[in-house]
PDBQT receptor file of N, H, CA, C and O in Angstrom, charges set to zero:
ATOM      1  N   UNK A   1      58.975 -69.929  26.347  1.00  0.00    +0.000 N 
ATOM      2  CA  UNK A   1      60.194 -69.604  27.063  1.00  0.00    +0.000 C 
ATOM      3  C   UNK A   1      60.326 -70.423  28.155  1.00  0.00    +0.000 C 
ATOM      4  O   UNK A   1      59.524 -70.539  29.081  1.00  0.00    +0.000 OA
ATOM      5  N   UNK A   2      61.603 -71.110  27.974  1.00  0.00    +0.000 N 
ATOM      6  H   UNK A   2      62.255 -71.016  27.221  1.00  0.00    +0.000 HD
ATOM      7  CA  UNK A   2      61.735 -71.936  28.970  1.00  0.00    +0.000 C 
ATOM      8  C   UNK A   2      61.663 -71.480  30.510  1.00  0.00    +0.000 C 
ATOM      9  O   UNK A   2      61.166 -72.161  31.407  1.00  0.00    +0.000 OA
ATOM     10  N   UNK A   3      62.292 -70.107  30.676  1.00  0.00    +0.000 N 
ATOM     11  H   UNK A   3      62.697 -69.553  29.948  1.00  0.00    +0.000 HD
ATOM     12  CA  UNK A   3      62.241 -69.753  32.173  1.00  0.00    +0.000 C 
ATOM     13  C   UNK A   3      60.620 -69.255  32.373  1.00  0.00    +0.000 C 
ATOM     14  O   UNK A   3      60.374 -69.455  33.562  1.00  0.00    +0.000 OA
ATOM     15  N   UNK A   4      59.929 -68.930  31.989  1.00  0.00    +0.000 N 
ATOM     16  H   UNK A   4      60.129 -68.767  31.023  1.00  0.00    +0.000 HD
ATOM     17  CA  UNK A   4      58.356 -68.648  32.042  1.00  0.00    +0.000 C 
ATOM     18  C   UNK A   4      58.223 -69.804  32.202  1.00  0.00    +0.000 C 
ATOM     19  O   UNK A   4      57.807 -69.700  33.356  1.00  0.00    +0.000 OA
ATOM     20  N   UNK A   5      58.220 -70.911  32.017  1.00  0.00    +0.000 N 
ATOM     21  H   UNK A   5      58.558 -70.995  31.080  1.00  0.00    +0.000 HD
ATOM     22  CA  UNK A   5      57.756 -72.491  32.499  1.00  0.00    +0.000 C 
ATOM     23  C   UNK A   5      57.883 -72.987  33.461  1.00  0.00    +0.000 C 
ATOM     24  O   UNK A   5      57.058 -73.670  34.068  1.00  0.00    +0.000 OA
ATOM     25  N   UNK A   6      59.325 -72.622  33.855  1.00  0.00    +0.000 N 
ATOM     26  H   UNK A   6      59.995 -72.067  33.362  1.00  0.00    +0.000 HD
ATOM     27  CA  UNK A   6      59.917 -72.714  35.355  1.00  0.00    +0.000 C 
ATOM     28  C   UNK A   6      59.817 -72.041  36.713  1.00  0.00    +0.000 C 
ATOM     29  O   UNK A   6      60.154 -72.327  37.863  1.00  0.00    +0.000 OA
ATOM     30  N   UNK A   7      58.932 -70.554  35.817  1.00  0.00    +0.000 N 
ATOM     31  H   UNK A   7      58.659 -70.322  34.883  1.00  0.00    +0.000 HD
ATOM     32  CA  UNK A   7      58.459 -69.380  36.883  1.00  0.00    +0.000 C 
ATOM     33  C   UNK A   7      56.990 -70.439  37.228  1.00  0.00    +0.000 C 
ATOM     34  O   UNK A   7      56.748 -71.030  38.281  1.00  0.00    +0.000 OA
ATOM     35  N   UNK A   8      56.448 -70.424  36.386  1.00  0.00    +0.000 N 
ATOM     36  H   UNK A   8      56.645 -69.944  35.532  1.00  0.00    +0.000 HD
ATOM     37  CA  UNK A   8      55.068 -71.123  36.923  1.00  0.00    +0.000 C 
ATOM     38  C   UNK A   8      55.023 -72.551  37.336  1.00  0.00    +0.000 C 
ATOM     39  O   UNK A   8      54.041 -72.971  37.947  1.00  0.00    +0.000 OA
ATOM     40  N   UNK A   9      55.908 -73.234  37.074  1.00  0.00    +0.000 N 
ATOM     41  H   UNK A   9      56.706 -72.893  36.577  1.00  0.00    +0.000 HD
ATOM     42  CA  UNK A   9      56.115 -74.571  37.988  1.00  0.00    +0.000 C 
ATOM     43  C   UNK A   9      56.610 -74.300  39.078  1.00  0.00    +0.000 C 
ATOM     44  O   UNK A   9      55.949 -74.943  39.893  1.00  0.00    +0.000 OA
ATOM     45  N   UNK A  10      57.735 -73.471  39.841  1.00  0.00    +0.000 N 
ATOM     46  H   UNK A  10      58.271 -72.948  39.179  1.00  0.00    +0.000 HD
ATOM     47  CA  UNK A  10      57.640 -72.951  40.631  1.00  0.00    +0.000 C 
ATOM     48  C   UNK A  10      56.470 -72.625  41.787  1.00  0.00    +0.000 C 
ATOM     49  O   UNK A  10      56.182 -73.090  42.890  1.00  0.00    +0.000 OA
ATOM     50  N   UNK A  11      56.005 -71.660  40.992  1.00  0.00    +0.000 N 
ATOM     51  H   UNK A  11      56.239 -71.282  40.096  1.00  0.00    +0.000 HD
ATOM     52  CA  UNK A  11      54.501 -70.809  41.567  1.00  0.00    +0.000 C 
ATOM     53  C   UNK A  11      53.542 -72.205  42.019  1.00  0.00    +0.000 C 
ATOM     54  O   UNK A  11      53.152 -72.500  43.149  1.00  0.00    +0.000 OA
ATOM     55  N   UNK A  12      53.336 -72.877  40.832  1.00  0.00    +0.000 N 
ATOM     56  H   UNK A  12      53.653 -72.638  39.915  1.00  0.00    +0.000 HD
ATOM     57  CA  UNK A  12      52.806 -74.097  41.483  1.00  0.00    +0.000 C 
ATOM     58  C   UNK A  12      53.186 -75.165  42.179  1.00  0.00    +0.000 C 
ATOM     59  O   UNK A  12      52.344 -76.062  42.161  1.00  0.00    +0.000 OA
ATOM     60  N   UNK A  13      54.243 -75.414  42.842  1.00  0.00    +0.000 N 
ATOM     61  H   UNK A  13      54.928 -74.685  42.856  1.00  0.00    +0.000 HD
ATOM     62  CA  UNK A  13      55.005 -76.004  43.990  1.00  0.00    +0.000 C 
ATOM     63  C   UNK A  13      54.883 -74.901  44.970  1.00  0.00    +0.000 C 
ATOM     64  O   UNK A  13      53.779 -75.228  45.404  1.00  0.00    +0.000 OA
ATOM     65  N   UNK A  14      55.151 -73.974  45.560  1.00  0.00    +0.000 N 
ATOM     66  H   UNK A  14      56.049 -73.709  45.208  1.00  0.00    +0.000 HD
ATOM     67  CA  UNK A  14      54.642 -73.001  46.250  1.00  0.00    +0.000 C 
ATOM     68  C   UNK A  14      53.439 -73.079  46.685  1.00  0.00    +0.000 C 
ATOM     69  O   UNK A  14      53.175 -73.313  47.865  1.00  0.00    +0.000 OA
ATOM     70  N   UNK A  15      52.301 -72.829  45.486  1.00  0.00    +0.000 N 
ATOM     71  H   UNK A  15      52.515 -72.638  44.528  1.00  0.00    +0.000 HD
ATOM     72  CA  UNK A  15      51.207 -73.177  46.532  1.00  0.00    +0.000 C 
ATOM     73  C   UNK A  15      50.691 -74.390  46.760  1.00  0.00    +0.000 C 
ATOM     74  O   UNK A  15      49.644 -74.460  47.404  1.00  0.00    +0.000 OA
ATOM     75  N   UNK A  16      51.387 -75.691  46.230  1.00  0.00    +0.000 N 
ATOM     76  H   UNK A  16      52.237 -75.634  45.706  1.00  0.00    +0.000 HD
ATOM     77  CA  UNK A  16      51.133 -77.123  46.857  1.00  0.00    +0.000 C 
ATOM     78  C   UNK A  16      51.572 -76.644  48.376  1.00  0.00    +0.000 C 
ATOM     79  O   UNK A  16      50.665 -76.628  49.208  1.00  0.00    +0.000 OA
ATOM     80  N   UNK A  17      52.792 -76.282  48.765  1.00  0.00    +0.000 N 
ATOM     81  H   UNK A  17      53.529 -76.295  48.089  1.00  0.00    +0.000 HD
ATOM     82  CA  UNK A  17      53.651 -76.357  49.945  1.00  0.00    +0.000 C 
ATOM     83  C   UNK A  17      52.585 -75.691  50.597  1.00  0.00    +0.000 C 
ATOM     84  O   UNK A  17      52.162 -76.215  51.627  1.00  0.00    +0.000 OA
ATOM     85  N   UNK A  18      51.998 -74.497  50.148  1.00  0.00    +0.000 N 
ATOM     86  H   UNK A  18      52.341 -74.071  49.311  1.00  0.00    +0.000 HD
ATOM     87  CA  UNK A  18      50.963 -73.856  51.327  1.00  0.00    +0.000 C 
ATOM     88  C   UNK A  18      49.774 -74.564  51.359  1.00  0.00    +0.000 C 
ATOM     89  O   UNK A  18      49.090 -74.402  52.370  1.00  0.00    +0.000 OA
ATOM     90  N   UNK A  19      49.292 -75.431  50.360  1.00  0.00    +0.000 N 
ATOM     91  H   UNK A  19      49.847 -75.562  49.539  1.00  0.00    +0.000 HD
ATOM     92  CA  UNK A  19      48.063 -76.359  50.851  1.00  0.00    +0.000 C 
ATOM     93  C   UNK A  19      48.700 -76.995  51.947  1.00  0.00    +0.000 C 
ATOM     94  O   UNK A  19      48.574 -76.651  53.123  1.00  0.00    +0.000 OA
ATOM     95  N   UNK A  20      49.335 -77.862  51.556  1.00  0.00    +0.000 N 
ATOM     96  H   UNK A  20      49.437 -78.141  50.601  1.00  0.00    +0.000 HD
ATOM     97  CA  UNK A  20      50.113 -78.960  52.649  1.00  0.00    +0.000 C 
ATOM     98  C   UNK A  20      50.083 -78.039  54.153  1.00  0.00    +0.000 C 
ATOM     99  O   UNK A  20      49.335 -78.371  55.072  1.00  0.00    +0.000 OA
ATOM    100  N   UNK A  21      50.797 -77.123  54.221  1.00  0.00    +0.000 N 
ATOM    101  H   UNK A  21      51.405 -76.853  53.474  1.00  0.00    +0.000 HD
ATOM    102  CA  UNK A  21      51.253 -76.214  55.208  1.00  0.00    +0.000 C 
ATOM    103  C   UNK A  21      50.046 -76.420  56.187  1.00  0.00    +0.000 C 
ATOM    104  O   UNK A  21      50.100 -77.105  57.209  1.00  0.00    +0.000 OA
ATOM    105  N   UNK A  22      48.689 -75.572  55.629  1.00  0.00    +0.000 N 
ATOM    106  H   UNK A  22      48.645 -75.016  54.799  1.00  0.00    +0.000 HD
ATOM    107  CA  UNK A  22      47.353 -75.213  55.929  1.00  0.00    +0.000 C 
ATOM    108  C   UNK A  22      46.837 -76.583  56.196  1.00  0.00    +0.000 C 
ATOM    109  O   UNK A  22      46.035 -76.546  57.130  1.00  0.00    +0.000 OA
ATOM    110  N   UNK A  23      47.005 -77.762  55.721  1.00  0.00    +0.000 N 
ATOM    111  H   UNK A  23      47.656 -77.793  54.963  1.00  0.00    +0.000 HD
ATOM    112  CA  UNK A  23      46.256 -78.796  56.163  1.00  0.00    +0.000 C 
ATOM    113  C   UNK A  23      47.213 -79.573  57.551  1.00  0.00    +0.000 C 
ATOM    114  O   UNK A  23      46.727 -80.059  58.572  1.00  0.00    +0.000 OA
ATOM    115  N   UNK A  24      48.370 -79.505  57.256  1.00  0.00    +0.000 N 
ATOM    116  H   UNK A  24      48.765 -79.110  56.426  1.00  0.00    +0.000 HD
ATOM    117  CA  UNK A  24      49.147 -79.876  58.891  1.00  0.00    +0.000 C 
ATOM    118  C   UNK A  24      49.228 -79.095  60.011  1.00  0.00    +0.000 C 
ATOM    119  O   UNK A  24      49.702 -79.532  61.060  1.00  0.00    +0.000 OA
ATOM    120  N   UNK A  25      48.551 -77.287  59.815  1.00  0.00    +0.000 N 
ATOM    121  H   UNK A  25      48.166 -76.932  58.964  1.00  0.00    +0.000 HD
ATOM    122  CA  UNK A  25      48.074 -76.540  61.090  1.00  0.00    +0.000 C 
ATOM    123  C   UNK A  25      46.903 -77.189  61.031  1.00  0.00    +0.000 C 
ATOM    124  O   UNK A  25      46.956 -77.808  62.093  1.00  0.00    +0.000 OA
ATOM    125  N   UNK A  26      45.712 -77.532  60.453  1.00  0.00    +0.000 N 
ATOM    126  H   UNK A  26      45.669 -77.029  59.590  1.00  0.00    +0.000 HD
ATOM    127  CA  UNK A  26      44.571 -77.484  60.893  1.00  0.00    +0.000 C 
ATOM    128  C   UNK A  26      44.854 -79.512  61.444  1.00  0.00    +0.000 C 
ATOM    129  O   UNK A  26      44.125 -80.025  62.292  1.00  0.00    +0.000 OA
ATOM    130  N   UNK A  27      45.504 -79.960  61.046  1.00  0.00    +0.000 N 
ATOM    131  H   UNK A  27      46.096 -79.543  60.357  1.00  0.00    +0.000 HD
ATOM    132  CA  UNK A  27      45.523 -81.607  61.787  1.00  0.00    +0.000 C 
ATOM    133  C   UNK A  27      46.257 -81.395  63.171  1.00  0.00    +0.000 C 
ATOM    134  O   UNK A  27      45.904 -81.748  64.296  1.00  0.00    +0.000 OA
ATOM    135  N   UNK A  28      47.414 -80.694  62.741  1.00  0.00    +0.000 N 
ATOM    136  H   UNK A  28      47.700 -80.408  61.827  1.00  0.00    +0.000 HD
ATOM    137  CA  UNK A  28      47.848 -80.512  64.124  1.00  0.00    +0.000 C 
ATOM    138  C   UNK A  28      47.120 -79.880  65.113  1.00  0.00    +0.000 C 
ATOM    139  O   UNK A  28      47.792 -79.502  66.073  1.00  0.00    +0.000 OA
ATOM    140  N   UNK A  29      46.004 -79.674  65.144  1.00  0.00    +0.000 N 
ATOM    141  H   UNK A  29      45.458 -79.981  64.365  1.00  0.00    +0.000 HD
ATOM    142  CA  UNK A  29      45.185 -78.562  66.240  1.00  0.00    +0.000 C 
ATOM    143  C   UNK A  29      45.694 -78.924  67.739  1.00  0.00    +0.000 C 
ATOM    144  O   UNK A  29      45.972 -78.044  68.554  1.00  0.00    +0.000 OA
ATOM    145  N   UNK A  30      45.793 -80.422  68.036  1.00  0.00    +0.000 N 
ATOM    146  H   UNK A  30      45.567 -81.137  67.374  1.00  0.00    +0.000 HD
ATOM    147  CA  UNK A  30      46.295 -80.998  69.425  1.00  0.00    +0.000 C 
ATOM    148  C   UNK A  30      47.679 -80.792  69.453  1.00  0.00    +0.000 C 
ATOM    149  O   UNK A  30      48.120 -81.259  70.504  1.00  0.00    +0.000 OA
ATOM    150  N   UNK A  31      48.731 -80.201  68.623  1.00  0.00    +0.000 N 
ATOM    151  H   UNK A  31      48.373 -79.822  67.770  1.00  0.00    +0.000 HD
ATOM    152  CA  UNK A  31      49.794 -80.676  68.953  1.00  0.00    +0.000 C 
ATOM    153  C   UNK A  31      50.667 -79.285  68.862  1.00  0.00    +0.000 C 
ATOM    154  O   UNK A  31      51.387 -79.260  67.863  1.00  0.00    +0.000 OA
ATOM    155  N   UNK A  32      50.731 -78.386  69.513  1.00  0.00    +0.000 N 
ATOM    156  H   UNK A  32      50.146 -78.406  70.324  1.00  0.00    +0.000 HD
ATOM    157  CA  UNK A  32      51.255 -77.211  69.486  1.00  0.00    +0.000 C 
ATOM    158  C   UNK A  32      52.415 -77.198  68.371  1.00  0.00    +0.000 C 
ATOM    159  O   UNK A  32      52.472 -76.485  67.369  1.00  0.00    +0.000 OA
ATOM    160  N   UNK A  33      53.369 -78.225  68.832  1.00  0.00    +0.000 N 
ATOM    161  H   UNK A  33      53.322 -78.804  69.646  1.00  0.00    +0.000 HD
ATOM    162  CA  UNK A  33      54.614 -78.374  67.908  1.00  0.00    +0.000 C 
ATOM    163  C   UNK A  33      54.466 -78.332  66.692  1.00  0.00    +0.000 C 
ATOM    164  O   UNK A  33      55.147 -77.628  65.946  1.00  0.00    +0.000 OA
ATOM    165  N   UNK A  34      53.230 -79.348  66.212  1.00  0.00    +0.000 N 
ATOM    166  H   UNK A  34      52.677 -79.919  66.818  1.00  0.00    +0.000 HD
ATOM    167  CA  UNK A  34      53.302 -78.872  64.769  1.00  0.00    +0.000 C 
ATOM    168  C   UNK A  34      52.274 -77.812  64.328  1.00  0.00    +0.000 C 
ATOM    169  O   UNK A  34      52.057 -77.710  63.121  1.00  0.00    +0.000 OA
ATOM    170  N   UNK A  35      51.788 -77.218  64.973  1.00  0.00    +0.000 N 
ATOM    171  H   UNK A  35      51.965 -77.300  65.954  1.00  0.00    +0.000 HD
ATOM    172  CA  UNK A  35      51.161 -75.953  64.541  1.00  0.00    +0.000 C 
ATOM    173  C   UNK A  35      52.015 -74.761  64.600  1.00  0.00    +0.000 C 
ATOM    174  O   UNK A  35      51.874 -73.820  63.819  1.00  0.00    +0.000 OA
ATOM    175  N   UNK A  36      53.026 -74.808  65.660  1.00  0.00    +0.000 N 
ATOM    176  H   UNK A  36      53.140 -75.573  66.294  1.00  0.00    +0.000 HD
ATOM    177  CA  UNK A  36      53.749 -73.611  65.426  1.00  0.00    +0.000 C 
ATOM    178  C   UNK A  36      54.849 -74.064  64.241  1.00  0.00    +0.000 C 
ATOM    179  O   UNK A  36      55.709 -73.186  64.167  1.00  0.00    +0.000 OA
ATOM    180  N   UNK A  37      55.057 -74.983  63.440  1.00  0.00    +0.000 N 
ATOM    181  H   UNK A  37      54.359 -75.696  63.500  1.00  0.00    +0.000 HD
ATOM    182  CA  UNK A  37      55.958 -75.334  62.869  1.00  0.00    +0.000 C 
ATOM    183  C   UNK A  37      55.370 -75.267  61.386  1.00  0.00    +0.000 C 
ATOM    184  O   UNK A  37      56.123 -75.030  60.441  1.00  0.00    +0.000 OA
ATOM    185  N   UNK A  38      54.113 -75.467  61.222  1.00  0.00    +0.000 N 
ATOM    186  H   UNK A  38      53.501 -75.660  61.989  1.00  0.00    +0.000 HD
ATOM    187  CA  UNK A  38      53.200 -75.403  60.023  1.00  0.00    +0.000 C 
ATOM    188  C   UNK A  38      52.917 -73.745  59.820  1.00  0.00    +0.000 C 
ATOM    189  O   UNK A  38      52.750 -73.191  58.733  1.00  0.00    +0.000 OA
ATOM    190  N   UNK A  39      52.909 -73.112  61.130  1.00  0.00    +0.000 N 
ATOM    191  H   UNK A  39      53.044 -73.562  62.012  1.00  0.00    +0.000 HD
ATOM    192  CA  UNK A  39      52.915 -71.684  60.876  1.00  0.00    +0.000 C 
ATOM    193  C   UNK A  39      54.055 -70.915  60.180  1.00  0.00    +0.000 C 
ATOM    194  O   UNK A  39      53.971 -69.952  59.418  1.00  0.00    +0.000 OA
ATOM    195  N   UNK A  40      55.415 -71.740  60.740  1.00  0.00    +0.000 N 
ATOM    196  H   UNK A  40      55.483 -72.522  61.360  1.00  0.00    +0.000 HD
ATOM    197  CA  UNK A  40      56.702 -71.190  60.437  1.00  0.00    +0.000 C 
ATOM    198  C   UNK A  40      56.751 -71.670  58.492  1.00  0.00    +0.000 C 
ATOM    199  O   UNK A  40      57.262 -70.945  57.638  1.00  0.00    +0.000 OA
ATOM    200  N   UNK A  41      56.372 -72.442  58.333  1.00  0.00    +0.000 N 
ATOM    201  H   UNK A  41      55.957 -73.031  59.026  1.00  0.00    +0.000 HD
ATOM    202  CA  UNK A  41      56.478 -73.119  57.273  1.00  0.00    +0.000 C 
ATOM    203  C   UNK A  41      55.428 -72.401  55.782  1.00  0.00    +0.000 C 
ATOM    204  O   UNK A  41      55.788 -72.306  54.608  1.00  0.00    +0.000 OA
ATOM    205  N   UNK A  42      54.270 -72.052  56.319  1.00  0.00    +0.000 N 
ATOM    206  H   UNK A  42      53.977 -72.130  57.272  1.00  0.00    +0.000 HD
ATOM    207  CA  UNK A  42      53.610 -70.900  55.912  1.00  0.00    +0.000 C 
ATOM    208  C   UNK A  42      54.046 -69.342  55.601  1.00  0.00    +0.000 C 
ATOM    209  O   UNK A  42      53.699 -68.740  54.584  1.00  0.00    +0.000 OA
ATOM    210  N   UNK A  43      54.972 -68.721  56.787  1.00  0.00    +0.000 N 
ATOM    211  H   UNK A  43      55.253 -69.210  57.613  1.00  0.00    +0.000 HD
ATOM    212  CA  UNK A  43      55.757 -67.826  56.670  1.00  0.00    +0.000 C 
ATOM    213  C   UNK A  43      56.403 -67.593  55.581  1.00  0.00    +0.000 C 
ATOM    214  O   UNK A  43      56.333 -66.780  54.659  1.00  0.00    +0.000 OA
ATOM    215  N   UNK A  44      57.165 -68.631  55.923  1.00  0.00    +0.000 N 
ATOM    216  H   UNK A  44      57.222 -69.292  56.672  1.00  0.00    +0.000 HD
ATOM    217  CA  UNK A  44      58.407 -68.575  54.730  1.00  0.00    +0.000 C 
ATOM    218  C   UNK A  44      57.996 -69.008  53.549  1.00  0.00    +0.000 C 
ATOM    219  O   UNK A  44      58.858 -68.938  52.674  1.00  0.00    +0.000 OA
ATOM    220  N   UNK A  45      56.722 -69.532  53.155  1.00  0.00    +0.000 N 
ATOM    221  H   UNK A  45      56.021 -69.589  53.866  1.00  0.00    +0.000 HD
ATOM    222  CA  UNK A  45      56.001 -69.651  51.990  1.00  0.00    +0.000 C 
ATOM    223  C   UNK A  45      55.917 -68.522  51.405  1.00  0.00    +0.000 C 
ATOM    224  O   UNK A  45      56.568 -68.242  50.398  1.00  0.00    +0.000 OA
ATOM    225  N   UNK A  46      54.890 -67.551  52.126  1.00  0.00    +0.000 N 
ATOM    226  H   UNK A  46      54.362 -67.779  52.944  1.00  0.00    +0.000 HD
ATOM    227  CA  UNK A  46      54.818 -66.473  51.993  1.00  0.00    +0.000 C 
ATOM    228  C   UNK A  46      55.800 -65.218  51.081  1.00  0.00    +0.000 C 
ATOM    229  O   UNK A  46      55.586 -64.403  50.183  1.00  0.00    +0.000 OA
ATOM    230  N   UNK A  47      57.316 -65.780  52.191  1.00  0.00    +0.000 N 
ATOM    231  H   UNK A  47      57.490 -66.442  52.920  1.00  0.00    +0.000 HD
ATOM    232  CA  UNK A  47      58.424 -64.964  51.885  1.00  0.00    +0.000 C 
ATOM    233  C   UNK A  47      58.445 -65.510  49.947  1.00  0.00    +0.000 C 
ATOM    234  O   UNK A  47      58.559 -64.657  49.066  1.00  0.00    +0.000 OA
ATOM    235  N   UNK A  48      58.334 -66.798  49.677  1.00  0.00    +0.000 N 
ATOM    236  H   UNK A  48      58.242 -67.490  50.393  1.00  0.00    +0.000 HD
ATOM    237  CA  UNK A  48      58.549 -67.348  48.433  1.00  0.00    +0.000 C 
ATOM    238  C   UNK A  48      57.657 -66.573  47.437  1.00  0.00    +0.000 C 
ATOM    239  O   UNK A  48      58.084 -66.379  46.299  1.00  0.00    +0.000 OA
ATOM    240  N   UNK A  49      56.766 -66.244  47.708  1.00  0.00    +0.000 N 
ATOM    241  H   UNK A  49      56.419 -66.402  48.633  1.00  0.00    +0.000 HD
ATOM    242  CA  UNK A  49      55.323 -65.805  47.051  1.00  0.00    +0.000 C 
ATOM    243  C   UNK A  49      55.622 -64.469  46.838  1.00  0.00    +0.000 C 
ATOM    244  O   UNK A  49      55.511 -63.967  45.720  1.00  0.00    +0.000 OA
ATOM    245  N   UNK A  50      55.965 -63.893  47.740  1.00  0.00    +0.000 N 
ATOM    246  H   UNK A  50      56.056 -64.301  48.649  1.00  0.00    +0.000 HD
ATOM    247  CA  UNK A  50      56.047 -62.597  47.667  1.00  0.00    +0.000 C 
ATOM    248  C   UNK A  50      57.376 -62.284  46.602  1.00  0.00    +0.000 C 
ATOM    249  O   UNK A  50      57.188 -61.301  45.886  1.00  0.00    +0.000 OA
ATOM    250  N   UNK A  51      58.736 -63.020  46.402  1.00  0.00    +0.000 N 
ATOM    251  H   UNK A  51      58.888 -63.819  46.984  1.00  0.00    +0.000 HD
ATOM    252  CA  UNK A  51      59.659 -63.101  46.121  1.00  0.00    +0.000 C 
ATOM    253  C   UNK A  51      59.459 -63.190  44.498  1.00  0.00    +0.000 C 
ATOM    254  O   UNK A  51      60.015 -62.646  43.544  1.00  0.00    +0.000 OA
ATOM    255  N   UNK A  52      58.481 -64.063  44.634  1.00  0.00    +0.000 N 
ATOM    256  H   UNK A  52      58.029 -64.505  45.410  1.00  0.00    +0.000 HD
ATOM    257  CA  UNK A  52      57.905 -64.501  42.878  1.00  0.00    +0.000 C 
ATOM    258  C   UNK A  52      57.046 -63.753  42.250  1.00  0.00    +0.000 C 
ATOM    259  O   UNK A  52      57.103 -63.465  41.054  1.00  0.00    +0.000 OA
ATOM    260  N   UNK A  53      56.177 -63.394  43.065  1.00  0.00    +0.000 N 
ATOM    261  H   UNK A  53      56.130 -63.628  44.036  1.00  0.00    +0.000 HD
ATOM    262  CA  UNK A  53      54.554 -62.810  42.603  1.00  0.00    +0.000 C 
ATOM    263  C   UNK A  53      54.738 -61.470  41.258  1.00  0.00    +0.000 C 
ATOM    264  O   UNK A  53      54.068 -61.508  40.226  1.00  0.00    +0.000 OA
ATOM    265  N   UNK A  54      55.540 -60.611  41.494  1.00  0.00    +0.000 N 
ATOM    266  H   UNK A  54      56.085 -60.581  42.333  1.00  0.00    +0.000 HD
ATOM    267  CA  UNK A  54      56.294 -59.914  40.644  1.00  0.00    +0.000 C 
ATOM    268  C   UNK A  54      56.840 -60.457  39.131  1.00  0.00    +0.000 C 
ATOM    269  O   UNK A  54      56.785 -59.949  38.011  1.00  0.00    +0.000 OA
ATOM    270  N   UNK A  55      57.416 -61.783  39.662  1.00  0.00    +0.000 N 
ATOM    271  H   UNK A  55      57.460 -62.196  40.572  1.00  0.00    +0.000 HD
ATOM    272  CA  UNK A  55      57.722 -61.923  38.307  1.00  0.00    +0.000 C 
ATOM    273  C   UNK A  55      56.696 -62.941  37.493  1.00  0.00    +0.000 C 
ATOM    274  O   UNK A  55      56.509 -62.999  36.278  1.00  0.00    +0.000 OA
ATOM    275  N   UNK A  56      56.162 -63.631  38.425  1.00  0.00    +0.000 N 
ATOM    276  H   UNK A  56      56.313 -63.584  39.413  1.00  0.00    +0.000 HD
ATOM    277  CA  UNK A  56      55.078 -64.292  37.591  1.00  0.00    +0.000 C 
ATOM    278  C   UNK A  56      53.803 -63.469  37.067  1.00  0.00    +0.000 C 
ATOM    279  O   UNK A  56      53.101 -63.776  36.103  1.00  0.00    +0.000 OA
ATOM    280  N   UNK A  57      53.665 -62.428  37.854  1.00  0.00    +0.000 N 
ATOM    281  H   UNK A  57      54.235 -62.179  38.637  1.00  0.00    +0.000 HD
ATOM    282  CA  UNK A  57      52.811 -61.283  36.675  1.00  0.00    +0.000 C 
ATOM    283  C   UNK A  57      53.344 -60.911  35.663  1.00  0.00    +0.000 C 
ATOM    284  O   UNK A  57      52.799 -61.077  34.572  1.00  0.00    +0.000 OA
ATOM    285  N   UNK A  58      54.354 -60.412  35.775  1.00  0.00    +0.000 N 
ATOM    286  H   UNK A  58      54.797 -60.277  36.662  1.00  0.00    +0.000 HD
ATOM    287  CA  UNK A  58      55.316 -59.962  34.826  1.00  0.00    +0.000 C 
ATOM    288  C   UNK A  58      55.311 -60.900  33.622  1.00  0.00    +0.000 C 
ATOM    289  O   UNK A  58      55.819 -60.456  32.593  1.00  0.00    +0.000 OA
ATOM    290  N   UNK A  59      54.795 -62.170  33.607  1.00  0.00    +0.000 N 
ATOM    291  H   UNK A  59      54.383 -62.531  34.443  1.00  0.00    +0.000 HD
ATOM    292  CA  UNK A  59      55.656 -63.192  32.229  1.00  0.00    +0.000 C 
ATOM    293  C   UNK A  59      53.964 -63.486  31.729  1.00  0.00    +0.000 C 
ATOM    294  O   UNK A  59      53.793 -64.051  30.648  1.00  0.00    +0.000 OA
ATOM    295  N   UNK A  60      52.884 -63.121  32.473  1.00  0.00    +0.000 N 
ATOM    296  H   UNK A  60      53.022 -62.662  33.350  1.00  0.00    +0.000 HD
ATOM    297  CA  UNK A  60      51.960 -63.146  32.007  1.00  0.00    +0.000 C 
ATOM    298  C   UNK A  60      51.118 -61.871  31.387  1.00  0.00    +0.000 C 
ATOM    299  O   UNK A  60      49.888 -61.888  31.362  1.00  0.00    +0.000 OA
ATOM    300  N   UNK A  61      51.743 -60.980  30.986  1.00  0.00    +0.000 N 
ATOM    301  H   UNK A  61      52.743 -60.966  31.006  1.00  0.00    +0.000 HD
ATOM    302  CA  UNK A  61      51.318 -59.745  30.581  1.00  0.00    +0.000 C 
ATOM    303  C   UNK A  61      51.756 -60.141  29.182  1.00  0.00    +0.000 C 
ATOM    304  O   UNK A  61      52.749 -60.826  28.937  1.00  0.00    +0.000 OA
ATOM    305  N   UNK A  62      50.754 -59.546  28.124  1.00  0.00    +0.000 N 
ATOM    306  H   UNK A  62      49.947 -58.989  28.322  1.00  0.00    +0.000 HD
ATOM    307  CA  UNK A  62      50.838 -60.022  26.845  1.00  0.00    +0.000 C 
ATOM    308  C   UNK A  62      52.118 -59.491  26.075  1.00  0.00    +0.000 C 
ATOM    309  O   UNK A  62      52.326 -59.837  24.912  1.00  0.00    +0.000 OA
TER     310      UNK A  62
């Protein structure tokens, strides 16, 4: 189903954003503004995960 494929693509992109934001947070440890903004990105990413998690789990059911 095409919508299932898009859901999994979206999920993969969210995970990519999460990895990048975590890396930014680590790299920006000497720059407080970078750390704060990376944490904001992570918070927004978490909301995306929460919004999508039930759909991903449901689409993986047989």
